[in-house]
N, CA, C and O of each residue as an XYZ file, in Angstrom:
840
protein
N       0.825     -1.199      0.000
C       0.000      0.000      0.000
C       0.862      1.253      0.000
O       2.040      1.221      0.358
N       0.254      2.341     -0.405
C       0.905      3.643     -0.344
C       0.166      4.486      0.694
O      -1.046      4.685      0.606
N       0.925      4.979      1.681
C       0.283      5.786      2.704
C       1.126      6.984      3.074
O       2.346      6.991      2.910
N       0.443      8.002      3.580
C       1.096      9.197      4.081
C       0.895      9.250      5.593
O      -0.201      8.992      6.090
N       1.957      9.586      6.317
C       1.912      9.654      7.771
C       2.167     11.092      8.204
O       3.206     11.671      7.888
N       1.214     11.660      8.924
C       1.374     12.989      9.503
C       1.794     12.839     10.953
O       1.360     11.913     11.638
N       2.639     13.752     11.421
C       3.165     13.605     12.775
C       4.194     12.487     12.846
O       4.294     11.790     13.855
N       4.949     12.322     11.787
C       5.859     11.172     11.673
C       7.033     11.228     12.635
O       7.671     10.203     12.874
N       7.341     12.400     13.197
C       8.467     12.468     14.134
C       8.038     12.187     15.573
O       8.888     12.089     16.458
N       6.744     12.058     15.818
C       6.266     11.722     17.152
C       6.455     10.247     17.453
O       6.819      9.464     16.576
N       6.204      9.873     18.711
C       6.436      8.496     19.119
C       5.625      7.489     18.339
O       6.174      6.499     17.855
N       4.318      7.717     18.201
C       3.473      6.805     17.435
C       3.806      6.897     15.953
O       3.883      5.878     15.267
N       4.002      8.112     15.459
C       4.277      8.297     14.038
C       5.521      7.564     13.573
O       5.515      6.930     12.517
N       6.588      7.646     14.355
C       7.815      6.932     13.982
C       7.575      5.423     13.922
O       8.090      4.740     13.038
N       6.797      4.915     14.859
C       6.492      3.477     14.860
C       5.654      3.093     13.651
O       5.852      2.027     13.067
N       4.715      3.961     13.271
C       3.914      3.688     12.077
C       4.804      3.597     10.847
O       4.682      2.668     10.048
N       5.700      4.566     10.700
C       6.606      4.572      9.553
C       7.452      3.304      9.531
O       7.547      2.639      8.500
N       8.062      2.969     10.655
C       8.943      1.796     10.727
C       8.192      0.511     10.414
O       8.669     -0.315      9.635
N       7.025      0.337     11.014
C       6.273     -0.899     10.811
C       5.695     -0.987      9.403
O       5.646     -2.071      8.821
N       5.261      0.135      8.856
C       4.726      0.125      7.496
C       5.804     -0.258      6.490
O       5.545     -1.020      5.560
N       7.000      0.264      6.673
C       8.103     -0.112      5.787
C       8.410     -1.604      5.910
O       8.662     -2.274      4.909
N       8.389     -2.119      7.136
C       8.633     -3.543      7.347
C       7.555     -4.402      6.687
O       7.813     -5.537      6.285
N       6.342     -3.847      6.579
C       5.237     -4.568      5.940
C       5.292     -4.498      4.418
O       4.517     -5.163      3.731
N       6.219     -3.683      3.891
C       6.338     -3.562      2.445
C       5.595     -2.395      1.844
O       5.471     -2.309      0.622
N       5.090     -1.482      2.680
C       4.337     -0.334      2.187
C       5.266      0.769      1.686
O       6.440      0.829      2.049
N       4.717      1.627      0.853
C       5.398      2.837      0.420
C       4.923      3.974      1.311
O       3.718      4.203      1.414
N       5.833      4.690      1.957
C       5.462      5.658      2.989
C       5.978      7.053      2.643
O       7.147      7.234      2.302
N       5.085      8.027      2.739
C       5.464      9.436      2.706
C       5.325      9.976      4.118
O       4.220     10.016      4.660
N       6.431     10.391      4.720
C       6.435     10.927      6.077
C       6.474     12.448      6.000
O       7.433     13.029      5.491
N       5.423     13.087      6.510
C       5.337     14.546      6.495
C       5.854     15.074      7.827
O       5.336     14.713      8.884
N       6.877     15.931      7.778
C       7.534     16.402      8.994
C       7.809     17.902      8.891
O       7.905     18.459      7.798
N       7.932     18.531     10.040
C       8.377     19.926     10.074
C       9.896     20.005     10.000
O      10.445     20.906      9.366
N      10.579     19.055     10.651
C      12.037     19.051     10.709
C      12.539     17.644     10.377
O      12.465     16.759     11.229
N      13.046     17.416      9.167
C      13.502     16.071      8.790
C      14.564     15.511      9.725
O      14.682     14.292      9.855
N      15.334     16.366     10.375
C      16.391     15.887     11.263
C      15.833     15.176     12.483
O      16.546     14.411     13.131
N      14.567     15.415     12.805
C      13.962     14.800     13.983
C      13.357     13.430     13.688
O      12.879     12.764     14.606
N      13.365     12.996     12.434
C      12.812     11.695     12.100
C      13.898     10.635     12.242
O      14.745     10.478     11.362
N      13.864      9.919     13.346
C      14.908      8.930     13.641
C      14.570      7.577     13.024
O      14.493      6.562     13.716
N      14.372      7.585     11.721
C      14.115      6.363     10.953
C      15.161      6.293      9.850
O      15.338      7.270      9.122
N      15.854      5.179      9.702
C      16.883      5.081      8.658
C      16.308      5.305      7.266
O      15.137      5.017      7.015
N      17.130      5.816      6.370
C      16.701      5.974      4.986
C      16.292      4.628      4.408
O      16.825      3.581      4.779
N      15.340      4.682      3.498
C      14.790      3.445      2.940
C      14.299      3.749      1.529
O      13.791      4.843      1.285
N      14.436      2.819      0.603
C      14.001      3.092     -0.782
C      12.498      3.318     -0.918
O      12.056      3.909     -1.903
N      11.708      2.861      0.048
C      10.258      3.077     -0.018
C       9.786      4.169      0.930
O       8.593      4.276      1.215
N      10.723      4.984      1.422
C      10.384      6.075      2.328
C      10.716      7.421      1.700
O      11.853      7.669      1.298
N       9.700      8.295      1.619
C       9.891      9.672      1.180
C       9.628     10.587      2.365
O       8.527     10.590      2.916
N      10.618     11.355      2.756
C      10.487     12.300      3.862
C      10.310     13.693      3.268
O      11.170     14.178      2.533
N       9.186     14.333      3.595
C       8.855     15.626      3.005
C       8.633     16.640      4.120
O       7.848     16.406      5.039
N       9.323     17.752      4.030
C       9.137     18.831      4.996
C       7.953     19.682      4.557
O       7.975     20.268      3.475
N       6.920     19.751      5.392
C       5.719     20.506      5.050
C       4.950     20.820      6.313
O       5.218     20.268      7.380
N       3.981     21.723      6.173
C       3.114     22.108      7.279
C       1.842     21.268      7.203
O       1.035     21.439      6.290
N       1.664     20.366      8.157
C       0.501     19.480      8.152
C      -0.797     20.216      8.445
O      -1.871     19.623      8.350
N      -0.723     21.489      8.797
C      -1.926     22.276      9.064
C      -2.351     23.096      7.849
O      -3.303     23.873      7.923
N      -1.645     22.923      6.731
C      -1.922     23.688      5.513
C      -2.484     22.762      4.442
O      -1.738     21.941      3.907
N      -3.768     22.860      4.107
C      -4.351     21.955      3.108
C      -3.656     22.028      1.753
O      -3.541     21.019      1.058
N      -3.194     23.216      1.377
C      -2.540     23.362      0.075
C      -1.244     22.569      0.012
O      -0.904     22.025     -1.039
N      -0.511     22.494      1.127
C       0.714     21.712      1.152
C       0.418     20.220      1.265
O       1.164     19.394      0.739
N      -0.664     19.876      1.946
C      -0.988     18.469      2.144
C      -1.483     17.789      0.872
O      -1.172     16.624      0.627
N      -2.246     18.508      0.070
C      -2.880     17.901     -1.098
C      -1.963     17.027     -1.942
O      -2.266     15.852     -2.146
N      -0.846     17.565     -2.441
C       0.048     16.752     -3.273
C       0.692     15.589     -2.529
O       1.121     14.618     -3.152
N       0.763     15.678     -1.210
C       1.432     14.646     -0.419
C       0.519     13.482     -0.067
O       0.990     12.441      0.390
N      -0.796     13.651     -0.279
C      -1.723     12.559     -0.024
C      -2.416     12.062     -1.282
O      -3.059     11.013     -1.265
N      -2.291     12.802     -2.363
C      -2.940     12.400     -3.617
C      -2.411     11.041     -4.071
O      -1.202     10.806     -4.065
N      -3.311     10.157     -4.459
C      -2.927      8.844     -4.955
C      -2.573      7.837     -3.880
O      -2.173      6.717     -4.197
N      -2.711      8.209     -2.609
C      -2.399      7.268     -1.526
C      -3.612      6.399     -1.222
O      -4.754      6.783     -1.475
N      -3.337      5.223     -0.674
C      -4.419      4.334     -0.249
C      -4.998      4.754      1.090
O      -6.169      4.493      1.367
N      -4.192      5.402      1.928
C      -4.655      5.827      3.249
C      -3.742      6.916      3.773
O      -2.597      7.055      3.342
N      -4.275      7.691      4.718
C      -3.499      8.699      5.439
C      -3.682      8.433      6.932
O      -4.803      8.260      7.409
N      -2.573      8.403      7.656
C      -2.609      8.231      9.110
C      -2.093      9.502      9.760
O      -0.972      9.932      9.490
N      -2.904     10.102     10.613
C      -2.498     11.309     11.332
C      -2.230     10.968     12.791
O      -3.133     10.560     13.522
N      -0.986     11.138     13.200
C      -0.621     10.928     14.606
C      -0.112     12.235     15.207
O       0.758     12.237     16.078
N      -0.669     13.343     14.729
C      -0.308     14.635     15.305
C      -0.628     14.643     16.794
O      -1.620     14.059     17.229
N       0.206     15.297     17.556
C      -0.003     15.320     19.004
C       0.318     16.666     19.603
O       0.824     17.563     18.928
N       0.013     16.795     20.891
C       0.276     18.029     21.623
C       1.690     18.040     22.185
O       2.275     16.991     22.453
N       2.215     19.214     22.356
C       3.454     19.408     23.102
C       3.132     20.391     24.222
O       2.918     21.578     23.979
N       3.103     19.884     25.445
C       2.705     20.708     26.572
C       1.228     20.540     26.878
O       0.536     19.749     26.237
N       0.749     21.290     27.864
C      -0.631     21.136     28.316
C      -1.428     22.437     28.242
O      -2.526     22.517     28.792
N      -0.899     23.437     27.580
C      -1.608     24.704     27.471
C      -2.621     24.697     26.349
O      -2.757     23.698     25.643
N      -3.346     25.814     26.171
C      -4.337     25.910     25.109
C      -3.712     25.652     23.737
O      -2.620     26.137     23.441
N      -4.402     24.900     22.924
C      -3.894     24.574     21.600
C      -5.042     24.178     20.696
O      -6.094     23.740     21.162
N      -4.834     24.334     19.409
C      -5.823     23.893     18.418
C      -5.158     23.034     17.350
O      -5.709     22.863     16.263
N      -3.981     22.494     17.648
C      -3.217     21.801     16.625
C      -3.956     20.572     16.099
O      -3.904     20.299     14.900
N      -4.641     19.825     16.966
C      -5.338     18.633     16.501
C      -6.535     18.991     15.632
O      -6.735     18.402     14.569
N      -7.319     19.944     16.077
C      -8.479     20.364     15.289
C      -8.045     20.986     13.968
O      -8.635     20.714     12.923
N      -7.005     21.826     14.020
C      -6.513     22.447     12.786
C      -5.971     21.388     11.833
O      -6.194     21.462     10.624
N      -5.256     20.400     12.381
C      -4.733     19.330     11.540
C      -5.830     18.503     10.917
O      -5.747     18.133      9.746
N      -6.870     18.208     11.700
C      -7.995     17.432     11.165
C      -8.709     18.199     10.071
O      -9.026     17.636      9.023
N      -8.966     19.470     10.300
C      -9.653     20.274      9.288
C      -8.827     20.391      8.006
O      -9.369     20.350      6.902
N      -7.509     20.537      8.165
C      -6.643     20.636      6.997
C      -6.645     19.336      6.202
O      -6.723     19.356      4.973
N      -6.559     18.210      6.900
C      -6.537     16.923      6.218
C      -7.877     16.624      5.559
O      -7.919     16.126      4.434
N      -8.968     16.923      6.250
C     -10.293     16.695      5.665
C     -10.452     17.500      4.375
O     -10.937     16.987      3.366
N     -10.041     18.754      4.422
C     -10.161     19.594      3.222
C      -9.281     19.077      2.088
O      -9.724     18.978      0.944
N      -8.030     18.748      2.412
C      -7.115     18.269      1.377
C      -7.584     16.940      0.804
O      -7.545     16.738     -0.410
N      -8.027     16.030      1.673
C      -8.486     14.716      1.209
C      -9.697     14.852      0.304
O      -9.806     14.152     -0.703
N     -10.602     15.742      0.656
C     -11.792     15.953     -0.168
C     -11.418     16.517     -1.536
O     -12.022     16.166     -2.549
N     -10.427     17.386     -1.553
C     -10.030     18.022     -2.810
C      -9.316     17.068     -3.752
O      -9.470     17.179     -4.968
N      -8.536     16.132     -3.219
C      -7.761     15.228     -4.092
C      -8.387     13.845     -4.200
O      -7.846     12.978     -4.887
N      -9.523     13.623     -3.532
C     -10.246     12.375     -3.704
C      -9.764     11.213     -2.876
O      -9.962     10.059     -3.256
N      -9.125     11.496     -1.737
C      -8.698     10.418     -0.836
C      -9.818     10.146      0.161
O     -10.395     11.076      0.725
N     -10.122      8.873      0.374
C     -11.219      8.507      1.251
C     -10.775      8.011      2.628
O     -11.376      8.374      3.639
N      -9.717      7.174      2.673
C      -9.397      6.459      3.909
C      -8.439      7.256      4.777
O      -7.299      7.507      4.384
N      -8.902      7.655      5.962
C      -8.077      8.425      6.883
C      -8.227      7.835      8.287
O      -9.318      7.436      8.694
N      -7.118      7.790      9.012
C      -7.117      7.285     10.389
C      -6.435      8.310     11.281
O      -5.422      8.898     10.901
N      -6.992      8.524     12.469
C      -6.506      9.552     13.381
C      -6.239      8.950     14.754
O      -6.981      8.086     15.222
N      -5.171      9.418     15.392
C      -4.899      9.068     16.784
C      -5.566     10.105     17.681
O      -5.337     11.306     17.532
N      -6.393      9.635     18.613
C      -7.084     10.491     19.562
C      -6.615     10.122     20.975
O      -5.436      9.826     21.169
N      -7.506     10.136     21.948
C      -7.133      9.807     23.329
C      -8.358      9.290     24.067
O      -9.396      9.951     24.096
N      -8.237      8.119     24.658
C      -9.383      7.562     25.384
C      -9.687      8.356     26.645
O     -10.823      8.356     27.117
N      -8.673      9.041     27.202
C      -8.886      9.807     28.420
C      -9.876     10.940     28.267
O     -10.424     11.421     29.259
N     -10.116     11.375     27.044
C     -11.025     12.485     26.806
C     -12.488     12.075     26.869
O     -13.375     12.928     26.869
N     -12.744     10.766     26.923
C     -14.119     10.279     26.814
C     -14.417      9.231     27.882
O     -13.555      8.426     28.233
N     -15.633      9.250     28.388
C     -16.124      8.168     29.226
C     -16.747      7.133     28.304
O     -17.672      7.441     27.553
N     -16.241      5.903     28.360
C     -16.673      4.861     27.440
C     -17.446      3.775     28.185
O     -17.229      3.542     29.374
N     -18.332      3.130     27.476
C     -19.256      2.176     28.091
C     -18.538      1.083     28.872
O     -19.001      0.686     29.941
N     -17.407      0.589     28.352
C     -16.716     -0.530     28.988
C     -15.672     -0.098     30.011
O     -14.916     -0.940     30.497
N     -15.607      1.182     30.351
C     -14.702      1.617     31.410
C     -15.110      0.980     32.733
O     -16.298      0.880     33.041
N     -14.112      0.546     33.518
C     -14.439      0.060     34.861
C     -14.714      1.261     35.770
O     -14.516      2.409     35.373
N     -15.170      0.984     36.989
C     -15.580      2.063     37.889
C     -14.430      2.995     38.257
O     -14.611      4.210     38.326
N     -13.244      2.424     38.494
C     -12.097      3.257     38.850
C     -11.762      4.206     37.711
O     -11.502      5.388     37.936
N     -11.767      3.692     36.495
C     -11.471      4.524     35.329
C     -12.537      5.591     35.147
O     -12.225      6.756     34.900
N     -13.801      5.187     35.270
C     -14.919      6.090     35.018
C     -15.026      7.203     36.068
O     -15.284      8.360     35.734
N     -14.827      6.841     37.330
C     -15.115      7.776     38.416
C     -13.890      8.480     38.985
O     -14.014      9.519     39.634
N     -12.697      7.913     38.742
C     -11.492      8.491     39.336
C     -10.459      8.876     38.276
O     -10.103     10.047     38.138
N      -9.990      7.889     37.539
C      -8.847      8.119     36.644
C      -9.158      9.150     35.561
O      -8.421     10.123     35.401
N     -10.240      8.942     34.820
C     -10.511      9.863     33.710
C     -10.902     11.263     34.173
O     -10.470     12.235     33.553
N     -11.696     11.414     35.226
C     -11.955     12.778     35.701
C     -10.687     13.530     36.103
O     -10.571     14.730     35.851
N      -9.729     12.825     36.731
C      -8.479     13.477     37.110
C      -7.661     13.856     35.881
O      -7.112     14.955     35.802
N      -7.586     12.936     34.925
C      -6.831     13.219     33.701
C      -7.452     14.402     32.963
O      -6.738     15.276     32.470
N      -8.772     14.427     32.890
C      -9.439     15.529     32.179
C      -9.239     16.857     32.896
O      -9.213     17.912     32.262
N      -9.096     16.808     34.221
C      -8.847     18.036     34.973
C      -7.501     18.644     34.594
O      -7.404     19.853     34.385
N      -6.461     17.812     34.505
C      -5.115     18.304     34.228
C      -4.870     18.565     32.737
O      -4.030     19.391     32.381
N      -5.594     17.868     31.879
C      -5.375     17.999     30.434
C      -6.600     18.586     29.737
O      -6.871     18.277     28.577
N      -7.331     19.432     30.450
C      -8.588     19.921     29.897
C      -8.398     20.707     28.606
O      -9.241     20.626     27.712
N      -7.305     21.471     28.485
C      -7.072     22.228     27.255
C      -6.777     21.270     26.090
O      -7.307     21.437     24.992
N      -5.939     20.282     26.339
C      -5.628     19.301     25.306
C      -6.883     18.557     24.861
O      -7.088     18.314     23.672
N      -7.719     18.199     25.836
C      -8.896     17.402     25.501
C      -9.963     18.218     24.795
O     -10.748     17.662     24.027
N     -10.013     19.521     25.033
C     -10.904     20.364     24.228
C     -10.514     20.277     22.760
O     -11.364     20.181     21.876
N      -9.218     20.313     22.526
C      -8.717     20.196     21.158
C      -9.008     18.804     20.591
O      -9.382     18.667     19.427
N      -8.835     17.779     21.419
C      -9.132     16.415     20.992
C     -10.595     16.279     20.580
O     -10.895     15.691     19.541
N     -11.497     16.814     21.382
C     -12.920     16.736     21.068
C     -13.246     17.491     19.788
O     -14.046     17.019     18.981
N     -12.639     18.658     19.590
C     -12.868     19.421     18.359
C     -12.354     18.665     17.151
O     -12.971     18.695     16.086
N     -11.216     17.979     17.311
C     -10.675     17.159     16.230
C     -11.666     16.063     15.840
O     -11.972     15.883     14.661
N     -12.163     15.335     16.836
C     -13.086     14.247     16.538
C     -14.370     14.758     15.891
O     -14.917     14.104     15.004
N     -14.849     15.905     16.320
C     -16.046     16.475     15.706
C     -15.812     16.770     14.223
O     -16.678     16.505     13.390
N     -14.647     17.314     13.900
C     -14.334     17.605     12.500
C     -14.243     16.333     11.670
O     -14.698     16.293     10.527
N     -13.656     15.299     12.251
C     -13.518     14.026     11.541
C     -14.884     13.406     11.285
O     -15.169     12.956     10.175
N     -15.720     13.382     12.305
C     -17.033     12.748     12.183
C     -17.916     13.441     11.150
O     -18.767     12.807     10.527
N     -17.709     14.738     10.972
C     -18.524     15.496     10.021
C     -17.928     15.516      8.617
O     -18.480     16.155      7.721
N     -16.813     14.827      8.419
C     -16.050     14.967      7.175
C     -16.671     14.273      5.975
O     -16.477     14.717      4.843
N     -17.414     13.192      6.196
C     -17.912     12.408      5.075
C     -16.888     11.455      4.499
O     -17.168     10.770      3.516
N     -15.694     11.397      5.098
C     -14.642     10.495      4.628
C     -14.800      9.128      5.291
O     -15.630      8.949      6.183
N     -13.993      8.172      4.844
C     -13.967      6.843      5.466
C     -12.959      6.881      6.610
O     -11.805      6.482      6.450
N     -13.406      7.361      7.751
C     -12.492      7.635      8.853
C     -12.551      6.542      9.907
O     -13.553      5.842     10.060
N     -11.440      6.419     10.632
C     -11.373      5.636     11.853
C     -10.580      6.438     12.871
O      -9.512      6.967     12.562
N     -11.104      6.525     14.081
C     -10.425      7.194     15.184
C      -9.897      6.122     16.124
O     -10.645      5.227     16.519
N      -8.621      6.196     16.489
C      -8.018      5.240     17.413
C      -7.699      5.961     18.712
O      -6.968      6.952     18.723
N      -8.262      5.447     19.821
C      -8.134      6.098     21.125
C      -7.283      5.252     22.065
O      -7.797      4.292     22.639
N      -6.019      5.564     22.243
C      -5.205      4.875     23.252
C      -5.308      5.558     24.605
O      -5.629      6.745     24.670
N      -5.039      4.826     25.700
C      -4.881      5.452     27.015
C      -3.445      5.967     27.169
O      -2.865      6.459     26.201
N      -2.877      5.863     28.345
C      -1.512      6.356     28.576
C      -0.526      5.625     27.672
O      -0.505      4.396     27.615
N       0.287      6.401     26.970
C       1.229      5.835     26.007
C       2.565      5.525     26.666
O       3.071      6.310     27.468
N       3.130      4.373     26.321
C       4.387      3.915     26.909
C       5.449      3.754     25.833
O       5.151      3.361     24.705
N       6.688      4.061     26.191
C       7.828      3.810     25.301
C       8.367      2.423     25.591
O       9.425      2.273     26.202
N       7.640      1.417     25.154
C       8.024      0.020     25.345
C       8.035     -0.683     23.995
O       7.465     -0.172     23.031
N       8.671     -1.847     23.909
C       8.766     -2.541     22.622
C       7.403     -2.971     22.082
O       6.433     -3.136     22.822
N       7.373     -3.142     20.796
C       6.192     -3.649     20.099
C       5.923     -5.086     20.537
O       6.806     -5.941     20.468
N       4.688     -5.346     20.992
C       4.335     -6.699     21.419
C       3.341     -7.371     20.486
O       3.362     -8.591     20.328
N       2.471     -6.581     19.869
C       1.396     -7.148     19.063
C       0.288     -7.746     19.912
O      -0.685     -8.278     19.377
N       0.427     -7.666     21.226
C      -0.580     -8.222     22.141
C      -1.327     -7.061     22.797
O      -0.923     -6.562     23.848
N      -2.376     -6.658     22.188
C      -3.192     -5.570     22.705
C      -4.656     -5.893     22.451
O      -4.991     -6.782     21.667
N      -5.512     -5.154     23.129
C      -6.943     -5.357     22.995
C      -7.584     -4.125     22.354
O      -7.106     -3.003     22.524
N      -8.652     -4.349     21.630
C      -9.394     -3.241     21.035
C     -10.869     -3.381     21.371
O     -11.357     -4.473     21.665
N     -11.562     -2.264     21.320
C     -13.000     -2.284     21.580
C     -13.650     -1.020     21.065
O     -13.029      0.042     21.030
N     -14.904     -1.138     20.665
C     -15.649      0.022     20.183
C     -16.326      0.782     21.317
O     -16.845      1.878     21.101
N     -16.327      0.221     22.509
C     -16.944      0.882     23.668
C     -15.940      1.025     24.810
O     -16.327      1.099     25.976
N     -14.663      1.064     24.476
C     -13.618      1.115     25.473
C     -13.005     -0.259     25.688
O     -13.436     -1.240     25.081
N     -11.997     -0.329     26.553
C     -11.328     -1.589     26.904
C     -11.255     -1.663     28.416
O     -10.582     -0.847     29.046
N     -11.935     -2.626     29.002
C     -11.985     -2.727     30.463
C     -10.593     -3.007     31.021
O      -9.912     -3.934     30.584
N     -10.180     -2.192     31.991
C      -8.868     -2.362     32.600
C      -7.724     -1.975     31.689
O      -6.577     -2.341     31.949
N      -8.010     -1.245     30.634
C      -6.954     -0.833     29.708
C      -6.394      0.521     30.087
O      -6.913      1.553     29.661
N      -5.336      0.524     30.885
C      -4.807      1.772     31.424
C      -3.620      2.335     30.631
O      -3.293      3.515     30.761
N      -2.986      1.509     29.826
C      -1.808      1.967     29.081
C      -1.598      1.065     27.868
O      -2.229      0.017     27.730
N      -0.691      1.504     26.991
C      -0.378      0.725     25.797
C       0.931      1.267     25.203
O       1.141      2.480     25.198
N       1.810      0.395     24.707
C       3.013      0.886     24.035
C       2.668      1.649     22.753
O       1.736      1.285     22.037
N       3.411      2.685     22.478
C       3.205      3.430     21.243
C       3.329      2.526     20.020
O       2.603      2.686     19.039
N       4.253      1.579     20.092
C       4.447      0.673     18.960
C       3.217     -0.190     18.710
O       2.942     -0.552     17.566
N       2.477     -0.523     19.753
C       1.261     -1.307     19.569
C       0.123     -0.453     19.028
O      -0.745     -0.963     18.320
N       0.112      0.826     19.345
C      -0.862      1.730     18.727
C      -0.612      1.798     17.224
O      -1.554      1.783     16.432
N       0.666      1.874     16.833
C       1.008      1.874     15.421
C       0.545      0.591     14.747
O      -0.012      0.628     13.650
N       0.769     -0.526     15.393
C       0.323     -1.819     14.878
C      -1.188     -1.805     14.657
O      -1.676     -2.259     13.622
N      -1.922     -1.283     15.632
C      -3.374     -1.207     15.535
C      -3.806     -0.341     14.353
O      -4.680     -0.738     13.582
N      -3.206      0.823     14.207
C      -3.545      1.718     13.096
C      -3.352      1.020     11.752
O      -4.218      1.087     10.879
N      -2.225      0.359     11.595
C      -1.937     -0.299     10.321
C      -2.874     -1.471     10.081
O      -3.258     -1.732      8.941
N      -3.247     -2.180     11.139
C      -4.151     -3.319     10.972
C      -5.555     -2.873     10.602
O      -6.292     -3.619      9.958
N      -5.936     -1.661     11.002
C      -7.278     -1.158     10.734
C      -7.417     -0.516      9.354
O      -8.536     -0.269      8.902
N      -6.318     -0.248      8.691
C      -6.396      0.434      7.394
C      -7.322     -0.280      6.421
O      -8.070      0.358      5.680
N      -7.267     -1.618      6.428
C      -8.071     -2.399      5.488
C      -9.247     -3.101      6.155
O      -9.783     -4.073      5.621
N      -9.647     -2.605      7.326
C     -10.749     -3.218      8.068
C     -12.019     -2.404      7.861
O     -12.173     -1.350      8.478
N     -12.937     -2.866      7.006
C     -14.146     -2.068      6.743
C     -15.031     -1.907      7.968
O     -15.802     -0.950      8.045
N     -14.937     -2.825      8.932
C     -15.773     -2.732     10.122
C     -15.413     -1.520     10.978
O     -16.230     -1.060     11.775
N     -14.197     -1.003     10.819
C     -13.767      0.124     11.647
C     -14.085      1.473     11.017
O     -13.863      2.508     11.646
N     -14.593      1.487      9.804
C     -14.881      2.754      9.123
C     -16.052      3.450      9.809
O     -17.099      2.848     10.047
N     -15.857      4.723     10.119
C     -16.895      5.493     10.777
C     -17.053      5.175     12.257
O     -18.117      5.393     12.837
N     -15.974      4.651     12.873
C     -16.066      4.256     14.283
C     -14.801      4.669     15.041
O     -13.730      4.832     14.455
N     -14.953      4.831     16.347
C     -13.812      5.070     17.241
C     -13.430      3.751     17.884
O     -14.283      3.041     18.417
N     -12.151      3.424     17.834
C     -11.634      2.152     18.351
C     -10.678      2.446     19.485
O      -9.681      3.142     19.293
N     -10.969      1.924     20.661
C     -10.040      2.049     21.780
C      -9.031      0.907     21.721
O      -9.402     -0.236     21.454
N      -7.764      1.207     21.969
C      -6.714      0.195     21.965
C      -5.951      0.297     23.281
O      -5.577      1.393     23.701
N      -5.720     -0.834     23.929
C      -5.003     -0.840     25.214
C      -4.400     -2.219     25.449
O      -4.840     -3.202     24.854
N      -3.403     -2.291     26.308
C      -2.767     -3.558     26.648
C      -3.687     -4.391     27.521
O      -3.328     -5.501     27.915
């Protein structure tokens, strides 16, 4: 497959790029600073410096791709609109160049999900939302833009992200994951890539956790 990865220098983004190349995919990694992409050069990897919040720059970088994965993330906990702006830019660019399949990394902490256990529902998530309320406002705005896009979207919601090795042993659910408090970034990447060709995940939010 041919795919474009936004946020490729982030923890999840780098894992997506690495695993996609290992799977035999052709990858375009969109970055602000190519020096920050700690992935070895590869004949099927194109690293392009561009602004992922600019639809005009994104259009040529996603045209003709089978899918686009956005793993844009926050830096810090202050007010920000980077996720919503990135989603709106990608939706506009995808609509203009005729790309349908898009996948986004969100956050399970921003939402109370049906399968959350009592500790998660009543203690953990309220505390997380208190400290990350600005980030989660942006997360919610991002998801709203995606849901209204008319594209073939999938939202992937991980809990606390860990810098641990790829295991391939994770759980997913459409209503949350009971007892799912954390997950390695590499396993989130695995989940994103596995969902690219899964029609059941189109138009749905998927929680992923260890």
